[in-house]
C-alpha positions as CSV (number, residue, x, y, z in Angstrom):
1,M,-108.7,-64.1,-43.2
2,F,-108.0,-60.7,-44.6
3,S,-109.1,-61.7,-48.1
4,S,-106.3,-60.6,-50.3
5,F,-105.2,-57.9,-47.9
6,N,-101.6,-58.6,-46.7
7,K,-101.8,-59.9,-43.2
8,K,-98.4,-58.4,-42.3
9,T,-99.7,-54.9,-43.4
10,V,-102.8,-55.3,-41.0
11,E,-100.5,-56.4,-38.2
12,D,-98.3,-53.5,-38.8
13,L,-101.2,-51.1,-38.9
14,C,-102.5,-52.6,-35.6
15,Q,-99.1,-52.3,-34.0
16,N,-98.8,-48.7,-35.0
17,L,-102.4,-47.7,-34.0
18,S,-102.0,-49.7,-30.6
19,Q,-98.8,-47.9,-29.9
20,K,-100.2,-44.6,-30.5
21,L,-103.3,-45.3,-28.4
22,A,-101.2,-46.5,-25.6
23,D,-99.0,-43.4,-25.8
24,I,-102.1,-41.2,-25.2
25,L,-103.4,-43.1,-22.3
26,P,-103.7,-40.9,-19.2
27,S,-100.7,-41.5,-17.0
28,G,-103.0,-42.9,-14.3
29,L,-103.9,-45.8,-16.6
30,K,-100.5,-46.7,-17.7
31,D,-99.0,-46.2,-14.3
32,R,-96.1,-44.4,-15.8
33,T,-94.3,-47.7,-16.3
34,E,-93.2,-49.3,-19.7
35,Q,-94.5,-52.6,-18.7
36,C,-98.1,-51.3,-18.2
37,K,-97.9,-49.4,-21.4
38,E,-96.9,-52.5,-23.3
39,K,-99.6,-54.5,-21.7
40,Y,-102.2,-51.9,-22.8
41,Q,-100.6,-51.8,-26.3
42,E,-100.9,-55.6,-26.6
43,Q,-104.6,-55.5,-25.5
44,I,-105.3,-52.7,-27.9
45,K,-103.5,-54.5,-30.8
46,S,-105.5,-57.7,-30.0
47,V,-108.9,-55.8,-30.2
48,L,-107.8,-54.0,-33.4
49,L,-106.8,-57.3,-35.1
50,C,-110.1,-58.8,-34.2
51,A,-111.9,-55.9,-35.5
52,F,-110.0,-55.9,-38.9
53,E,-110.6,-59.6,-39.3
54,K,-114.3,-59.1,-39.0
55,L,-114.2,-56.3,-41.8
56,E,-112.8,-58.7,-44.5
57,L,-110.6,-55.9,-46.0
58,V,-109.3,-55.9,-49.5
59,T,-106.6,-53.5,-51.0
60,R,-107.6,-50.6,-53.2
61,E,-105.9,-52.3,-56.0
62,D,-107.9,-55.5,-55.7
63,F,-111.2,-53.5,-55.4
64,D,-110.4,-51.5,-58.5
65,L,-109.5,-54.7,-60.4
66,Q,-112.9,-56.3,-59.4
67,L,-114.7,-53.0,-60.4
68,K,-113.1,-53.2,-63.8
69,K,-114.1,-56.8,-64.3
70,L,-117.6,-56.1,-63.1
71,Q,-118.0,-53.1,-65.6
72,A,-116.6,-55.3,-68.5
73,L,-119.2,-58.0,-67.6
74,Q,-122.0,-55.5,-67.5
75,S,-121.0,-54.2,-70.9
76,K,-120.9,-57.8,-72.3
77,V,-124.3,-58.5,-70.8
78,T,-125.8,-55.4,-72.3
79,E,-124.2,-56.3,-75.6
80,L,-125.6,-59.8,-75.5
81,E,-129.1,-58.6,-74.5
82,E,-129.1,-56.2,-77.6
83,K,-128.1,-59.2,-79.8
84,V,-130.9,-61.4,-78.3
85,S,-133.4,-58.6,-78.8
86,N,-132.3,-58.2,-82.4
87,L,-132.5,-61.8,-83.1
88,L,-136.0,-61.9,-81.6
89,H,-137.2,-58.9,-83.8
90,T,-135.8,-60.3,-86.9
91,Q,-137.5,-63.7,-86.4
92,H,-140.9,-62.2,-86.0
């Protein structure tokens, strides 16, 4: 679902973020046990994965490539518009 974004990269990012968030939970929430910390970490990871799926992410490289293609197409359209305009003017 992550468009061209590498799913493993997203999962790794979510894992990393969920671990950091679980680490900063107040001790009362994690009950000072590793099992509760892991439970919260998995819940946080699940929420993050769901959020990232909705974002339909693309890599910077893919974005830049699409931008270059769009700019090239815009140049071509402008060029063709000029040619059509010139042809119309020479016919009248």
